[in-house]
VEXPARO-60121 format. One line per field, with one value per residue (C-alpha): residue in one letter; residue number from 1; z, x, y. Coordinates in pm, 1 decimal. Layout:
N
type <- c(A_...)
seq <- c(NUM_...)
Z <- c(Z_...)
X <- c(X_...)
Y <- c(Y_...)
***
This chain:
386
type <- c(M_E_F_R_G_Y_Y_R_P_D_G_K_V_G_A_R_N_Y_V_A_I_I_P_A_T_G_C_I_N_N_L_C_S_H_L_E_R_L_V_R_G_T_V_A_I_R_H_D_Q_G_C_L_H_P_K_A_D_T_E_Q_V_T_R_T_L_I_N_L_G_K_N_P_N_I_G_G_A_L_V_L_G_L_G_C_E_M_V_K_A_D_E_V_Y_E_G_I_R_A_T_G_K_P_V_D_M_F_V_M_H_E_V_G_G_M_I_S_T_L_E_R_S_V_R_A_L_V_N_I_V_A_K_V_S_K_T_Q_R_E_K_A_G_L_D_K_L_V_F_G_T_K_C_G_S_S_D_T_T_S_G_L_S_S_N_L_V_V_G_E_V_C_K_I_M_T_K_N_G_G_K_F_I_Q_G_E_I_C_D_I_M_G_G_E_Y_A_L_K_K_L_S_V_D_K_E_Q_G_E_K_I_V_D_Y_V_R_D_L_Y_M_R_G_Y_N_V_G_A_D_V_R_G_A_Q_V_T_A_G_N_A_A_G_G_L_T_T_L_V_E_K_A_L_G_A_N_A_K_G_D_D_V_P_I_Q_G_T_L_E_Y_A_E_I_P_P_D_K_P_G_R_Y_I_M_N_F_P_G_H_G_F_E_N_L_T_G_S_A_A_G_G_A_I_V_H_L_F_T_T_G_R_G_A_P_N_G_N_P_I_M_P_T_I_K_I_C_G_N_S_K_T_L_K_T_M_S_E_H_I_D_V_D_V_S_S_I_I_D_E_T_E_T_L_E_H_A_G_E_R_L_Y_E_F_A_V_D_V_A_N_G_K_L_T_K_C_E_I_L_N_F_E_G_M_E_I_L_I_K_G_P_V_M)
seq <- c(1_2_3_4_5_6_7_8_9_10_11_12_13_14_15_16_17_18_19_20_21_22_23_24_25_26_27_28_29_30_31_32_33_34_35_36_37_38_39_40_41_42_43_44_45_46_47_48_49_50_51_52_53_54_55_56_57_58_59_60_61_62_63_64_65_66_67_68_69_70_71_72_73_74_75_76_77_78_79_80_81_82_83_84_85_86_87_88_89_90_91_92_93_94_95_96_97_98_99_100_101_102_103_104_105_106_107_108_109_110_111_112_113_114_115_116_117_118_119_120_121_122_123_124_125_126_127_128_129_130_131_132_133_134_135_136_137_138_139_140_141_142_143_144_145_146_147_148_149_150_151_152_153_154_155_156_157_158_159_160_161_162_163_164_165_166_167_168_169_170_171_172_173_174_175_176_177_178_179_180_181_182_183_184_185_186_187_188_189_190_191_192_193_194_195_196_197_198_199_200_201_202_203_204_205_206_207_208_209_210_211_212_213_214_215_216_217_218_219_220_221_222_223_224_225_226_227_228_229_230_231_232_233_234_235_236_237_238_239_240_241_242_243_244_245_246_247_248_249_250_251_252_253_254_255_256_257_258_259_260_261_262_263_264_265_266_267_268_269_270_271_272_273_274_275_276_277_278_279_280_281_282_283_284_285_286_287_288_289_290_291_292_293_294_295_296_297_298_299_300_301_302_303_304_305_306_307_308_309_310_311_312_313_314_315_316_317_318_319_320_321_322_323_324_325_326_327_328_329_330_331_332_333_334_335_336_337_338_339_340_341_342_343_344_345_346_347_348_349_350_351_352_353_354_355_356_357_358_359_360_361_362_363_364_365_366_367_368_369_370_371_372_373_374_375_376_377_378_379_380_381_382_383_384_385_386)
Z <- c(-2204.4_-1911.9_-1587.4_-1495.3_-1102.0_-831.7_-669.1_-279.7_-63.3_40.6_-341.7_-364.8_-666.6_-656.4_-897.9_-692.6_-513.1_-239.5_136.0_373.5_683.1_944.6_1262.2_1586.2_1646.0_1510.2_1732.6_1566.0_1208.2_1201.6_1190.8_935.1_704.9_751.8_663.6_354.3_218.8_302.3_143.3_-215.7_-264.5_42.0_127.8_494.0_650.1_799.2_1034.8_1361.4_1592.2_1818.0_2185.8_2422.3_2223.5_2396.1_2334.1_2032.5_1872.7_1971.9_1792.4_1485.9_1423.1_1492.9_1260.4_999.1_1016.3_987.7_649.0_522.0_535.3_370.8_121.7_-224.2_-348.7_2.2_-75.5_272.2_571.5_856.0_1190.4_1434.2_1792.0_2046.4_2328.1_2549.1_2286.0_2305.3_1965.3_2008.9_1724.5_1797.0_1727.5_1383.8_1285.3_1353.8_1184.7_846.2_919.7_880.5_487.6_440.0_348.3_471.1_767.5_1039.6_1359.9_1625.0_1933.6_1999.5_2353.2_2336.6_2077.9_2271.9_2062.9_1725.0_1601.9_1701.5_1560.6_1239.7_1178.4_1246.6_1045.8_751.1_739.3_780.4_528.1_270.8_319.3_253.7_-37.3_-192.0_-138.1_-267.1_-561.9_-706.0_-738.4_-1104.7_-1250.4_-1353.3_-1587.6_-1330.8_-1387.4_-1385.1_-1084.3_-899.4_-914.8_-615.0_-682.3_-423.6_-512.8_-354.8_-523.0_-327.8_-419.2_-572.0_-816.4_-1033.6_-1312.6_-1054.9_-1056.6_-1404.7_-1556.2_-1362.4_-1091.9_-1351.2_-1572.9_-1239.6_-1231.6_-1570.8_-1439.4_-1128.4_-1355.6_-1540.2_-1270.3_-1086.3_-1407.6_-1472.1_-1080.6_-951.2_-606.4_-583.0_-217.8_-219.2_99.6_206.5_469.9_515.2_107.0_95.4_357.9_205.3_-32.5_232.8_123.1_-214.9_-130.6_111.3_-182.0_-382.0_-101.8_-168.4_213.4_430.6_745.1_518.4_374.4_772.0_836.7_579.3_739.5_1032.0_933.9_857.3_1168.8_1385.4_1180.2_1254.2_1615.1_1692.7_1563.4_1798.2_2107.8_2027.2_1968.1_1617.6_1313.0_1048.9_815.5_812.4_673.8_368.7_104.8_149.4_68.0_-200.1_-322.6_-321.9_-522.0_-773.6_-811.4_-584.4_-398.5_-170.8_68.4_-149.3_-467.5_-323.9_-195.2_-518.1_-750.0_-486.1_-536.1_-911.2_-846.4_-795.0_-1034.1_-976.1_-923.2_-640.8_-268.7_-155.5_216.5_449.9_564.0_890.7_830.0_696.1_692.9_432.3_204.9_195.6_-130.7_-279.2_-563.5_-608.5_-485.9_-88.3_133.3_361.2_657.2_588.2_574.6_316.7_442.7_164.7_372.0_606.2_341.9_124.0_398.2_466.7_104.3_98.2_407.8_261.2_-3.3_-292.5_-546.9_-735.4_-646.6_-843.5_-739.4_-921.8_-855.1_-1017.8_-891.1_-835.2_-544.2_-546.5_-281.6_-322.3_-117.6_-76.4_-123.6_-376.5_-697.9_-691.9_-1025.7_-1054.7_-1284.6_-1409.4_-1603.7_-1553.3_-1827.3_-1662.7_-1394.2_-1674.9_-1768.2_-1443.2_-1239.4_-1551.3_-1376.3_-1128.3_-1355.7_-1495.9_-1699.3_-1904.9_-1883.8_-2031.7_-2314.7_-2113.3_-2043.3_-2416.2_-2523.4_-2764.8_-2607.7_-2462.8_-2081.9_-2149.1_-2379.8_-2127.3_-1853.6_-2079.2_-2142.6_-1761.8_-1711.8_-1957.7_-1810.6_-1482.9_-1571.4_-1738.2_-1398.9_-1239.8_-1487.1_-1371.7_-1517.7_-1304.7_-1205.2_-1161.3_-782.6_-797.0_-1058.1_-826.7_-478.3_-388.6_-93.5_265.2_520.4_804.6_1013.4_1116.8_1486.5_1644.0_2001.6_2204.0_2189.8_2565.4)
X <- c(-684.2_-652.7_-533.7_-337.1_-245.0_-201.4_-478.4_-499.3_-746.2_-922.6_-1054.5_-844.1_-556.1_-232.8_31.2_325.9_404.1_656.1_691.6_672.3_905.5_676.0_861.4_609.6_871.9_1144.3_1392.5_1427.6_1443.4_1796.8_1710.9_1449.8_1720.8_1939.2_1672.2_1572.9_1928.4_1920.0_1615.9_1541.9_1167.8_1100.6_1072.2_1139.3_854.7_1069.7_900.8_986.1_697.3_530.0_616.2_524.9_238.3_-106.3_-367.0_-523.5_-205.0_-89.6_-429.1_-332.1_15.3_-120.9_-421.1_-176.2_98.2_-219.9_-369.8_9.8_25.7_-326.0_-269.0_-295.7_48.8_166.1_147.3_282.1_464.1_653.9_585.3_889.9_853.0_1095.9_891.0_855.2_688.7_326.2_243.4_167.7_316.5_73.9_-205.2_-34.9_17.1_-349.8_-467.8_-271.8_-305.8_-687.0_-634.3_-561.2_-166.4_109.1_265.6_492.2_595.9_888.1_965.8_1322.6_1329.0_1145.5_1384.5_1714.8_1867.3_1918.6_2146.3_1884.4_1589.9_1775.8_1857.8_1455.3_1344.2_1545.2_1419.3_1080.0_1124.3_1236.7_900.1_697.0_887.7_863.8_495.6_416.6_674.8_424.1_159.5_137.4_-42.4_-361.4_-659.1_-836.7_-1117.0_-1055.9_-1310.1_-1010.9_-793.9_-735.0_-528.7_-402.5_-310.5_-156.3_84.0_412.5_640.7_364.9_367.1_153.1_146.7_44.9_-337.8_-302.6_-180.8_-90.7_-344.6_-612.3_-490.9_-509.7_-904.0_-956.0_-828.2_-1023.4_-1332.2_-1236.6_-1104.3_-1475.1_-1678.0_-1454.9_-1598.5_-1216.0_-1146.4_-967.0_-840.1_-759.3_-653.7_-392.4_-592.4_-371.1_-392.4_-753.8_-772.0_-996.9_-1149.3_-1329.1_-1697.1_-1618.9_-1548.5_-1869.1_-2092.1_-1933.6_-2019.0_-2324.3_-2366.6_-2448.1_-2271.5_-1952.2_-1945.6_-1955.2_-1663.4_-1414.2_-1485.4_-1444.8_-1097.7_-1000.2_-1104.8_-913.3_-623.6_-644.1_-728.5_-406.1_-210.8_-376.1_-352.5_25.6_14.4_72.2_-143.6_-129.5_-208.1_122.9_274.2_65.2_183.8_521.3_831.3_875.1_522.1_550.0_878.9_686.3_409.0_143.5_17.7_-264.9_-401.6_-718.1_-553.2_-353.8_-643.5_-869.0_-560.2_-513.4_-882.7_-851.0_-720.9_-1053.7_-1223.2_-1612.7_-1643.7_-1881.0_-1721.9_-1868.0_-1708.1_-1436.8_-1163.8_-973.2_-603.9_-516.7_-810.8_-955.4_-1244.9_-1572.2_-1637.5_-1876.7_-1650.2_-1597.5_-1352.3_-1271.2_-1117.1_-851.4_-767.3_-416.5_-149.3_39.9_377.7_491.9_634.8_313.8_72.2_225.0_187.2_-172.9_-271.9_-111.1_-249.5_-564.3_-517.2_-391.3_-190.9_-64.3_-28.8_-59.8_178.0_175.3_476.3_539.0_878.4_1001.9_944.2_1115.9_998.7_813.3_674.3_837.3_507.2_331.2_460.2_440.1_394.9_526.3_335.2_461.9_345.3_659.2_893.1_1172.9_1148.1_1087.8_1447.0_1641.0_1457.5_1376.2_1496.8_1236.2_952.2_713.6_514.5_511.3_182.0_354.3_149.9_-149.4_-1.5_179.5_-205.4_-65.1_-293.2_-628.0_-669.5_-901.4_-626.0_-413.9_-594.0_-616.3_-264.4_-175.2_-482.5_-289.7_14.7_-106.1_-243.2_106.0_263.2_-13.7_67.9_453.6_599.8_860.7_833.9_1104.3_1100.5_1094.9_1428.2_1597.3_1507.9_1405.5_1149.4_1054.7_788.6_636.3_359.9_107.8_92.2_-82.8_-4.4_321.7_601.1_663.6)
Y <- c(-804.9_-1084.6_-1109.4_-1432.2_-1445.2_-1674.3_-1800.1_-1859.6_-2070.1_-1787.5_-1763.4_-1425.0_-1373.2_-1226.4_-1045.8_-1197.2_-1520.6_-1421.7_-1610.1_-1344.0_-1308.2_-1150.8_-996.3_-938.6_-650.8_-470.7_-596.9_-900.5_-711.0_-830.6_-1181.7_-1156.5_-975.3_-1273.8_-1524.2_-1328.0_-1340.5_-1688.6_-1821.7_-1751.4_-1652.2_-1473.4_-1104.5_-987.4_-748.0_-502.7_-262.8_-58.1_-120.2_-407.9_-308.2_-21.8_112.0_212.0_-69.7_93.0_129.2_-261.4_-347.2_-154.9_-297.7_-652.1_-578.4_-456.0_-767.6_-1000.9_-839.7_-813.1_-1183.4_-1211.9_-1018.1_-1238.1_-1131.6_-1359.6_-1738.8_-1814.6_-1691.9_-1722.0_-1513.3_-1474.7_-1336.4_-1228.5_-1331.3_-1008.1_-781.3_-625.9_-757.7_-1168.0_-1372.5_-1600.2_-1380.1_-1255.6_-1656.3_-1782.7_-1459.4_-1551.7_-1905.6_-1861.3_-1808.4_-2143.3_-2053.0_-2259.6_-2049.5_-2142.9_-1964.5_-1923.6_-1706.4_-1678.8_-1639.7_-2028.7_-2141.6_-2015.7_-1720.9_-1635.2_-1921.3_-2161.5_-1961.2_-1886.0_-2276.8_-2385.7_-2094.9_-2167.5_-2569.6_-2399.5_-2196.8_-2421.3_-2634.8_-2325.7_-2171.3_-2552.6_-2554.9_-2182.1_-2218.8_-2508.0_-2249.7_-2138.0_-1808.2_-1873.5_-1692.6_-1470.8_-1221.1_-847.4_-813.0_-996.9_-692.6_-469.4_-134.0_114.7_468.8_759.2_1077.7_1196.2_1458.2_1636.5_1936.5_2135.4_1872.3_1587.3_1734.6_1856.2_1534.5_1198.9_1215.4_1227.0_959.1_741.2_874.8_708.3_393.1_419.6_431.1_147.4_-54.4_-6.7_-63.0_-421.2_-503.1_-431.2_-220.6_88.4_191.0_574.4_785.5_1018.1_1222.4_1495.1_1540.9_1587.6_1821.3_2134.8_1888.5_1619.6_1778.6_1680.3_1357.5_1311.7_1434.0_1116.9_843.5_645.6_629.2_932.4_783.9_658.5_1018.2_1203.1_941.9_1108.5_1414.6_1269.0_1140.6_1468.7_1613.3_1354.5_1423.2_1809.1_1749.4_1505.2_1803.8_2075.8_1858.7_1852.9_2216.3_2186.7_2271.2_2002.3_2233.0_2371.9_2062.9_2097.1_2242.0_2065.3_2280.5_2032.2_2076.5_2479.2_2457.9_2270.6_2517.0_2422.3_2687.1_2611.5_2348.7_2309.3_2305.7_2017.3_1871.1_1874.0_1753.9_1449.8_1376.0_1342.9_1001.0_883.5_1125.6_1135.2_762.4_695.1_586.3_275.0_294.3_415.6_163.2_199.8_197.7_-153.4_-289.5_-501.4_-373.7_-567.6_-829.2_-540.7_-390.6_-9.8_265.6_307.4_592.6_440.5_668.9_636.5_944.6_1131.7_988.0_700.1_429.6_429.8_474.6_205.1_-30.9_64.4_1.3_-347.5_-453.4_-344.6_-611.7_-430.2_-623.2_-335.5_44.1_338.4_612.2_954.3_1177.8_1537.8_1570.0_1218.2_972.4_673.6_457.8_133.4_-158.9_-485.3_-726.0_-451.1_-379.4_-16.3_186.0_560.7_750.8_1130.4_1420.7_1645.5_1657.0_1771.1_1485.2_1241.6_1332.3_1385.8_1075.1_838.4_483.8_543.9_637.1_384.8_547.1_916.8_1101.7_1410.3_1380.6_1512.9_1844.0_1864.8_1806.4_1525.2_1255.1_1221.7_1139.4_857.6_700.1_774.1_607.1_317.8_276.0_277.7_64.3_-215.5_-114.7_-207.4_-517.8_-614.4_-561.6_-782.7_-1041.2_-1030.3_-743.1_-585.0_-201.0_29.6_15.8_-376.5_-372.5_-148.3_-265.5_64.0_-56.8_25.5_-47.2_129.0_75.9_399.1_436.3_772.1_714.5_754.9_480.3_433.2)
***
């Protein structure tokens, strides 16, 4: 088995070869959509943030956009600003340019309206795409792989099959020197101390507990008990009963693999291989964005009842162990692991099978999300939009 990917100037290797169109603010999403339709090989990173945030959120949005541009699946980028937003286009531009990738930038207020910006942007994108398209897949070590994971629309089968299979992949990944990004702080609530025990560093283990405590207090401060959002109505309908049951099932996506460290939302892990816990939410779009900004080039998404969403720059693999969902939502599911429930396949074999499928995706195989263009992008913020 081998991974053949796109080498970037910073030495990282991507599974896709996109040119990203990155708006500093959601106010110019329409411009980005026009450009995406006009220029082949581009992908618009549409989002609804960028302005009227508290300082901490402005910094988080800026970091997210920079690190999305740094993702190895991105070969080049065009950064666009409106001109009055709080997230500065030039900061995003400089952050991505530091990787050595081809990148350009325009600010609409400076260029003079959408039509002028559209014209200049098309010309810039033609040049960037021409450069990036010369990049060919080359053999890379399996240690260059970075996978993210989450569970969505979970049910009883998630903790009994698909999450366990992903846990096997986590073991294979880390054994081969790759990186594995896990998170969903709301979903580990009730099982955070089990993860703390797996942390190789005491301080990092405490941070996992702090992430859960911070989430609880954020809800408490606005008069809400976040535990009331877990278990969701869909989870309950699928047979999940308690918050702790769901947490232990969610934790299984990393099995008992030691945790090397914690990551803030959209933070890129250090060069050290292994399993990392990122402070991202359970909600799909913000979650996937955080994983992609963290450098994941493929995402393993388990679902019991059938969650269809993906990410525009990071191929998302849907894994399901529910035989009913495999029939009703078949066009959204990539990997069937109902064999674990049926006891017709060992957990180890299913894990190897999923890992091989994920490497195939890293080598260019399209996921159902990609085939259907079922994707979205949102950036997590913690404070109010003023």
